[in-house]
C-alpha positions as CSV (number, residue, x, y, z in Angstrom):
1,M,0.0,0.0,0.0
2,S,1.5,3.4,-1.0
3,T,1.9,6.2,1.6
4,S,1.0,9.8,1.0
5,L,0.0,12.5,3.5
6,Y,-3.5,13.7,3.0
7,R,-4.0,16.3,5.7
8,L,-3.1,17.4,9.2
9,T,-5.7,16.6,11.8
10,G,-4.2,17.9,15.0
11,L,-1.3,19.8,16.5
12,K,0.2,20.2,19.9
13,L,2.8,22.8,20.9
14,C,4.7,22.6,24.2
15,L,7.3,25.0,25.5
16,I,9.9,23.4,27.8
17,P,12.2,25.8,29.7
18,I,15.8,24.6,30.5
19,R,18.6,26.3,32.5
20,T,22.2,25.7,31.7
21,R,24.6,24.4,34.4
22,V,27.3,26.7,33.1
23,P,27.0,29.7,30.8
24,L,27.6,29.3,27.1
25,K,29.2,32.3,25.4
26,F,29.3,32.7,21.6
27,G,29.9,35.9,19.7
28,P,28.8,38.9,21.8
29,E,26.2,37.1,23.9
30,T,25.9,34.5,26.6
31,L,23.3,31.8,27.0
32,T,22.2,30.8,30.5
33,S,18.8,29.3,29.6
34,V,16.8,28.1,26.6
35,T,13.2,27.3,25.8
36,C,12.7,24.1,23.7
37,L,9.7,24.0,21.3
38,R,8.2,20.5,21.1
39,V,5.5,19.9,18.4
40,G,3.2,17.0,17.8
41,L,1.5,16.6,14.5
42,S,-1.4,14.2,13.8
43,V,-1.8,13.2,10.2
44,V,-3.9,11.0,8.0
45,D,-3.1,9.5,4.7
46,A,-5.4,9.0,1.7
47,N,-6.3,5.5,2.9
48,G,-7.5,6.8,6.3
49,R,-4.5,5.6,8.3
50,C,-3.4,7.9,11.1
51,A,-0.1,8.7,12.8
52,E,1.4,11.2,15.1
53,G,4.9,12.6,14.6
54,W,7.1,14.7,16.9
55,G,9.7,17.3,16.5
56,E,11.7,19.4,18.9
57,M,14.1,22.3,18.7
58,P,15.7,24.8,21.2
59,L,14.7,28.3,20.5
60,S,18.3,29.5,20.8
61,V,17.5,33.3,20.9
62,Q,21.1,34.6,21.0
63,W,22.1,32.4,18.0
64,V,19.2,33.1,15.8
65,W,18.7,36.8,16.7
66,P,21.9,38.5,17.9
67,S,20.8,41.9,19.1
68,E,21.0,44.5,21.9
69,R,17.3,44.0,22.5
70,P,16.4,42.3,25.9
71,Y,16.5,38.5,25.7
72,G,13.0,38.2,27.1
73,A,11.5,40.4,24.4
74,R,13.2,38.4,21.7
75,L,12.1,35.0,23.2
76,E,8.5,36.2,23.5
77,T,8.6,37.3,19.9
78,L,9.8,33.9,18.7
79,Q,7.2,32.1,20.8
80,R,4.5,34.2,19.2
81,F,5.8,33.4,15.8
82,C,5.7,29.7,16.6
83,R,2.0,30.0,17.4
84,E,1.4,31.8,14.1
85,I,3.2,29.0,12.3
86,A,1.0,26.5,14.0
87,L,-2.1,28.2,12.8
88,A,-0.7,28.3,9.2
89,W,0.2,24.6,9.3
90,M,-3.3,23.7,10.2
91,D,-4.6,25.6,7.3
92,F,-2.1,24.2,4.8
93,P,-3.2,21.4,2.4
94,A,-0.6,18.8,3.4
95,K,-0.6,16.3,0.6
96,G,2.3,14.1,-0.6
97,H,5.6,13.2,0.9
98,A,6.9,15.0,4.0
99,L,9.8,16.4,2.0
100,E,7.4,17.8,-0.7
101,V,5.0,19.2,1.9
102,G,7.8,20.7,4.0
103,Y,9.3,22.3,0.9
104,D,6.0,23.8,-0.3
105,F,5.2,25.2,3.1
106,Q,8.6,26.8,3.3
107,E,8.4,28.3,-0.2
108,Q,4.7,29.2,-0.3
109,V,3.7,30.1,3.2
110,L,6.6,30.8,5.5
111,P,8.0,33.8,3.6
112,E,4.7,35.6,3.5
113,L,3.9,34.8,7.1
114,F,7.4,36.0,8.1
115,S,7.0,39.3,6.2
116,R,3.5,40.0,7.6
117,F,4.7,39.2,11.1
118,N,7.7,41.5,10.8
119,Q,5.5,44.3,9.4
120,N,3.3,44.0,12.5
121,L,6.4,43.8,14.7
122,T,7.9,47.0,13.4
123,S,4.7,49.0,13.3
124,E,1.5,48.3,15.2
125,P,1.1,45.3,17.5
126,P,-0.7,42.4,15.6
127,R,-4.4,41.8,16.6
128,S,-5.7,38.5,17.6
129,D,-7.6,36.7,14.9
130,A,-11.0,35.6,16.3
131,T,-11.6,32.9,13.6
132,H,-8.3,31.2,14.3
133,L,-8.5,31.6,18.1
134,S,-11.9,29.9,18.2
135,R,-10.2,26.7,17.0
136,I,-7.8,26.6,20.0
137,S,-8.7,24.4,22.9
138,K,-5.8,25.4,25.2
139,T,-4.4,28.9,24.7
140,S,-2.2,29.8,27.6
141,E,-3.6,33.4,27.2
142,L,-2.7,33.2,23.5
143,G,-5.0,36.0,22.6
144,N,-3.3,38.4,24.9
145,R,0.2,37.2,23.7
146,L,-0.7,37.6,20.1
147,G,-2.0,41.1,20.7
148,R,1.2,42.7,22.1
149,G,4.9,43.0,21.3
150,A,5.5,45.9,18.9
151,S,9.2,46.4,18.2
152,S,11.4,48.6,16.1
153,E,13.6,45.6,15.1
154,A,12.6,42.9,12.6
155,M,13.1,39.2,13.4
156,P,15.7,37.6,11.2
157,W,14.8,34.8,8.7
158,L,17.1,32.4,10.5
159,A,14.8,32.8,13.5
160,A,11.8,31.9,11.3
161,L,13.5,28.8,10.1
162,V,14.3,27.6,13.7
163,C,10.7,28.2,14.7
164,N,9.4,26.2,11.8
165,S,12.0,23.4,12.2
166,A,10.1,21.5,15.0
167,F,7.0,21.4,12.8
168,D,9.0,20.2,9.8
169,L,10.7,17.5,11.9
170,A,7.3,16.3,13.3
171,L,6.0,16.1,9.7
172,H,8.9,13.8,8.6
173,D,8.5,11.7,11.7
174,A,4.8,11.4,11.1
175,F,5.3,10.4,7.5
176,G,7.8,7.7,8.5
177,R,5.4,6.3,11.0
178,L,2.6,6.2,8.4
179,A,5.0,4.4,6.0
180,E,6.2,2.2,8.9
181,R,9.8,2.9,7.9
182,P,12.7,4.9,9.4
183,V,12.7,8.4,8.0
184,Y,15.9,7.9,6.0
185,E,14.3,5.0,4.2
186,T,11.6,7.2,2.7
187,Y,13.8,9.4,0.5
188,G,13.7,7.5,-2.7
189,P,11.5,7.2,-5.8
190,E,9.3,4.6,-4.2
191,L,7.6,7.2,-2.0
192,L,8.6,10.5,-3.4
193,N,6.6,12.0,-6.2
194,R,9.2,14.6,-7.4
195,D,12.9,14.2,-8.1
196,L,15.5,16.7,-7.0
197,S,15.1,18.8,-10.2
198,S,11.8,20.0,-8.7
199,Y,13.8,21.8,-5.9
200,L,17.4,22.3,-7.0
201,E,19.3,23.9,-9.9
202,P,23.0,23.2,-10.6
203,A,25.5,26.1,-10.3
204,P,26.1,28.1,-13.5
205,G,28.8,26.3,-15.5
206,A,28.1,22.9,-14.0
207,R,26.9,21.6,-17.4
208,Q,27.4,18.0,-16.7
209,L,25.4,18.1,-13.5
210,S,21.6,17.3,-13.5
211,F,19.3,16.6,-10.7
212,A,16.7,15.0,-13.0
213,G,16.0,11.4,-11.9
214,R,18.0,12.0,-8.7
215,Y,16.6,11.6,-5.2
216,P,18.0,12.4,-1.7
217,Q,18.9,8.7,-1.2
218,D,21.4,9.1,-4.0
219,Y,23.5,11.5,-1.9
220,L,23.1,9.7,1.5
221,V,25.3,7.2,3.2
222,K,24.0,3.8,2.4
223,E,25.2,2.0,5.6
224,P,25.8,4.6,8.3
225,M,28.2,3.7,11.2
226,P,26.4,3.1,14.5
227,Q,29.0,5.4,16.2
228,L,30.1,8.9,15.4
229,I,33.1,10.9,16.5
230,A,31.9,13.6,18.9
231,W,33.1,17.2,18.8
232,H,33.2,19.0,22.2
233,L,32.5,22.7,22.3
234,V,34.9,25.0,24.1
235,G,32.8,28.1,24.8
236,G,34.2,31.5,25.4
237,L,33.6,31.3,29.1
238,D,34.7,27.6,29.6
239,A,37.6,27.1,31.9
240,V,40.7,25.9,29.9
241,E,43.3,26.4,32.6
242,P,42.8,25.8,36.4
243,S,43.6,29.5,37.0
244,E,40.3,30.3,35.1
245,L,38.2,28.6,37.7
246,T,36.3,31.1,39.8
247,G,34.9,28.8,42.6
248,A,31.4,29.5,41.4
249,E,31.3,26.4,39.2
250,P,28.6,23.8,39.9
251,D,29.4,20.9,42.0
252,D,27.2,18.4,40.3
253,G,29.5,15.6,39.3
254,Y,30.2,16.8,35.8
255,P,33.6,18.3,34.7
256,T,34.2,22.0,34.6
257,L,37.8,22.0,33.4
258,L,38.6,21.2,29.8
259,S,41.2,18.6,30.7
260,D,38.7,16.7,32.8
261,W,36.2,16.6,30.0
262,I,38.9,15.3,27.6
263,K,39.9,12.6,30.1
264,R,36.4,11.5,31.1
265,D,34.9,11.4,27.6
266,G,38.0,10.4,25.6
267,L,37.6,13.4,23.4
268,K,39.5,13.7,20.1
269,C,37.9,16.8,18.6
270,L,37.5,20.3,20.0
271,K,35.5,23.1,18.5
272,I,36.7,26.5,19.8
273,K,34.4,29.5,20.1
274,L,36.2,32.7,19.3
275,R,35.3,36.4,19.6
276,G,36.1,37.6,16.0
277,N,36.7,41.2,17.2
278,D,39.8,40.6,19.4
279,E,42.6,39.2,17.3
280,R,45.0,38.7,20.2
281,W,42.5,37.0,22.4
282,D,41.4,34.6,19.6
283,Y,45.0,33.7,18.8
284,Q,45.8,33.1,22.4
285,R,42.6,31.1,22.9
286,L,43.6,28.7,20.1
287,L,47.0,28.2,21.6
288,A,45.6,27.6,25.1
289,V,43.0,25.1,24.0
290,A,45.6,23.3,21.8
291,G,48.1,23.3,24.6
292,V,45.7,21.5,26.9
293,G,44.1,19.2,24.3
294,L,46.9,17.9,22.1
295,P,49.0,16.4,24.9
296,L,45.9,14.5,26.1
297,G,45.2,12.9,22.8
298,V,43.0,15.5,21.0
299,E,43.6,15.1,17.3
300,W,41.5,17.8,15.6
301,L,40.5,21.4,16.3
302,S,38.1,23.8,14.6
303,A,37.6,27.5,15.0
304,D,34.2,29.2,15.1
305,F,34.1,33.0,14.9
306,N,30.3,33.2,15.0
307,C,29.8,35.8,12.2
308,T,31.7,38.6,14.0
309,V,34.6,39.1,11.5
310,K,34.3,41.8,8.8
311,D,37.6,41.4,7.0
312,P,39.2,38.1,5.7
313,E,42.6,39.4,6.7
314,Y,41.6,39.1,10.3
315,V,41.3,35.3,9.9
316,N,44.3,35.1,7.6
317,R,46.6,36.7,10.0
318,I,45.7,34.3,12.8
319,L,46.1,31.3,10.5
320,D,49.4,32.5,9.2
321,L,50.7,33.1,12.7
322,L,49.7,29.6,13.6
323,R,51.3,28.1,10.5
324,Q,54.5,30.0,11.2
325,N,54.9,29.6,14.9
326,F,52.9,26.5,15.7
327,P,52.7,24.3,12.6
328,K,51.5,21.3,14.5
329,I,48.5,23.3,15.8
330,Y,47.9,24.6,12.3
331,D,47.9,21.1,10.9
332,C,45.4,20.0,13.5
333,L,42.9,22.8,12.6
334,L,40.5,20.8,10.4
335,Y,38.3,23.7,9.3
336,V,37.2,27.3,10.0
337,E,33.5,28.0,10.6
338,Q,31.5,31.1,9.6
339,P,33.8,34.0,10.5
340,F,31.7,36.5,8.5
341,P,28.3,38.1,8.8
342,Y,25.5,35.6,8.2
343,D,23.5,37.8,5.9
344,L,25.4,36.6,2.9
345,E,23.4,38.5,0.3
346,H,24.2,41.8,1.9
347,N,27.8,40.9,2.8
348,Q,29.2,39.3,-0.3
349,I,32.7,39.1,0.9
350,D,35.3,37.2,-1.3
351,V,36.7,34.6,1.0
352,H,38.9,32.7,-1.3
353,S,42.0,33.8,0.6
354,V,40.7,32.1,3.7
355,S,39.6,28.9,2.0
356,E,43.0,28.6,0.3
357,R,44.5,28.2,3.8
358,K,41.8,26.0,5.4
359,P,38.4,24.6,4.5
360,L,35.8,27.3,5.2
361,F,32.3,26.2,6.3
362,L,29.1,28.1,6.0
363,D,26.9,27.8,9.1
364,E,24.5,30.6,9.9
365,S,24.6,31.7,6.3
366,A,23.5,28.3,4.9
367,H,19.8,28.9,5.2
368,D,19.1,26.9,2.0
369,W,20.8,25.6,-1.2
370,R,20.5,29.0,-3.0
371,L,22.7,30.7,-0.4
372,I,25.1,27.8,-0.5
373,R,25.4,28.3,-4.2
374,L,26.2,32.0,-3.6
375,G,28.7,31.0,-0.9
376,R,30.4,28.6,-3.2
377,K,30.9,31.4,-5.7
378,L,32.4,33.6,-3.0
379,G,34.9,30.9,-2.0
380,W,33.3,28.9,0.8
381,T,34.2,25.2,0.5
382,G,31.9,23.5,3.0
383,V,28.5,23.5,4.6
384,A,27.7,23.0,8.3
385,L,24.2,21.6,8.3
386,K,21.7,21.9,11.2
387,T,18.3,20.4,11.7
388,C,17.2,23.7,13.1
389,K,17.0,25.0,9.6
390,T,14.4,22.2,9.0
391,Q,14.9,18.6,8.0
392,T,13.7,19.5,4.6
393,G,16.2,22.3,4.1
394,A,19.1,20.3,5.5
395,L,18.4,17.4,3.2
396,L,18.2,19.6,0.1
397,S,21.2,21.6,1.1
398,A,23.2,18.4,1.6
399,C,22.2,17.1,-1.8
400,W,23.2,20.3,-3.6
401,A,26.5,20.7,-1.7
402,R,27.4,17.0,-2.2
403,A,26.7,17.2,-5.9
404,H,29.0,20.2,-6.2
405,G,31.9,18.6,-4.3
406,M,31.5,20.6,-1.1
407,S,32.3,19.1,2.2
408,L,29.7,18.6,4.9
409,M,29.6,18.9,8.7
410,V,26.6,18.7,11.1
411,Q,26.7,21.3,13.9
412,D,24.8,21.4,17.1
413,L,22.3,23.9,18.5
414,T,23.0,22.4,21.9
415,N,20.2,20.0,21.2
416,P,18.8,18.2,24.2
417,M,16.0,15.6,24.6
418,L,14.2,14.6,21.4
419,A,16.1,17.3,19.4
420,Q,19.3,15.3,19.7
421,I,18.0,12.3,17.7
422,P,17.3,13.8,14.3
423,H,20.5,15.9,14.7
424,L,22.7,12.8,15.1
425,L,20.8,10.9,12.4
426,L,21.5,13.7,10.0
427,A,25.2,13.5,10.7
428,A,25.2,9.7,10.3
429,R,23.4,9.8,7.0
430,V,24.9,12.8,5.1
431,G,28.5,11.8,5.6
432,T,30.5,14.5,7.3
433,I,34.1,15.6,7.2
434,M,34.5,14.3,10.8
435,G,31.8,13.1,13.1
436,V,29.3,15.5,14.7
437,E,29.3,18.3,17.1
438,T,27.3,17.4,20.2
439,N,27.4,19.5,23.4
440,S,24.0,19.4,25.2
441,M,25.7,17.0,27.8
442,Q,28.1,19.9,28.6
443,F,25.6,22.6,29.3
444,Y,22.4,20.9,30.5
445,P,23.0,17.1,30.8
446,A,20.1,16.6,33.4
447,A,17.6,17.9,30.9
448,S,17.8,14.7,28.8
449,A,17.7,12.2,31.7
450,P,14.4,10.5,30.6
451,E,15.6,10.1,27.0
452,A,19.0,8.9,28.2
453,K,17.5,5.9,30.0
454,V,16.2,4.7,26.6
455,H,19.1,6.0,24.5
456,P,22.2,6.1,26.8
457,G,24.7,6.4,24.0
458,L,23.1,9.5,22.5
459,Y,23.5,11.7,25.6
460,Q,27.0,10.8,26.7
461,R,30.3,10.6,24.9
462,R,32.6,7.6,25.5
463,Q,35.9,7.0,23.9
464,G,35.3,10.2,22.0
465,K,32.1,9.0,20.3
466,V,28.3,8.9,20.6
467,D,26.5,5.6,20.0
468,L,23.3,5.6,17.8
469,S,22.6,1.9,18.1
470,S,19.5,2.4,20.3
471,I,17.7,4.3,17.6
472,H,15.2,2.0,15.7
473,G,11.7,1.8,14.6
474,P,9.6,4.0,12.2
475,G,10.0,7.7,11.9
476,F,13.1,9.1,13.7
477,G,13.1,6.0,16.0
478,Y,12.5,8.1,19.1
479,R,10.9,5.1,20.9
480,L,8.7,7.7,22.5
481,E,6.4,5.3,24.2
482,E,9.4,4.1,26.3
483,I,10.5,7.6,27.4
484,Q,8.9,8.6,30.7
485,R,8.9,12.4,30.4
486,D,6.4,14.6,32.1
487,L,5.6,17.4,29.6
488,P,4.1,20.7,30.7
489,E,0.5,21.5,29.7
490,P,0.5,22.2,26.0
491,D,0.8,25.9,25.2
492,L,-1.4,25.4,22.2
493,V,-3.7,22.6,20.9
494,L,-5.4,22.7,17.5
495,N,-7.8,20.2,16.0
496,R,-9.8,19.9,12.8
């Protein structure tokens, strides 16, 4: 029996607050708490079969919306937009494969919704829509929340993608459950109605390349490894040397010093957060982390400037100093991640001089395959994928990048709980330059305790790896019925 989504029949939206055990600093901001969006979608296929799928994503405000505006105001705005997305999804004619439906929603609905929301945000506060609100069975004062929040600053498109990502993940999970297959076994011609030429175009000049007759499965790893090498994040406030300990660190049984993390988890790869506006500090930070890590068996480093660099020469000077003074550290630097502003269209910086030195990966700029195409033209050589830009978008970006010879990495949004599972599966199936970044166990390990009882290898790193062997079953293989998690009351429930 064939499988095809026919319509959405219900939606649940939960907001789960989490506090970090230690601060996470990246770029100009510091994260001490996060709210996770969990979405459940009920669907029916053309044959009347029903399924429920789930998706989850942290609304990482400081990452998606760097700003001087108060954190609380930005978070409240993202939460309001999530509710607007929920209403739009329930009105959307969801017919076909999850990839097709997710793409159509992202192309046809989300941009207009985003534009209208920002217009209201930067002028008059939006008014509650009585027709939509009448369909809501539990609102958590939704009417009041939708009716306030005027601001002079527009929400970035990256924030819109992150808000939509939990809905998109839930859709893919629901489709897999309808088809009674793991999600990554649904991306071939047997279940898809459109090939990749319906979504993607080759770069100008790539005359031998065609996406006609090609499907995502053609660019995925056929037999993924059950274990992945894990990258540990060294945040800007993390203690590298004992002298950096303040005495205020939590006494909760988890390491606080970098060397203790390396020894306990057998780490081989360290991702180093840098400032991007303090050349001396960035250079010394690289030396300090390498000085601790390499003698303890660390083999690879990466440098993440978090969009704060304006001139390629800033990065080049640091790389050249490393190569000249510490060639071993330079050789261990596997790649450089997103030094430059993430609005790529308005900051078309030629970065060939950087990528001639080290592989250069788009992260915040890689919203979709079109921007990856622009990045490739400017000199970027790799793409850091994230499920927070939607499962649909990550898959299509991976296919375009792989077809054009670009390297791939899968980066973390400090994904806890259910959000960790699609994140790790993406890394296992797209084939990365080296493992996967995974750091929720550093910053809020207790948050994932119920999930860790069912999937112990996903929420701890041992011998420098995470173990995916516990993931099985249809959809994303969450095994949700075995996870004993008490969810808060839904913030929003919609039914049709």
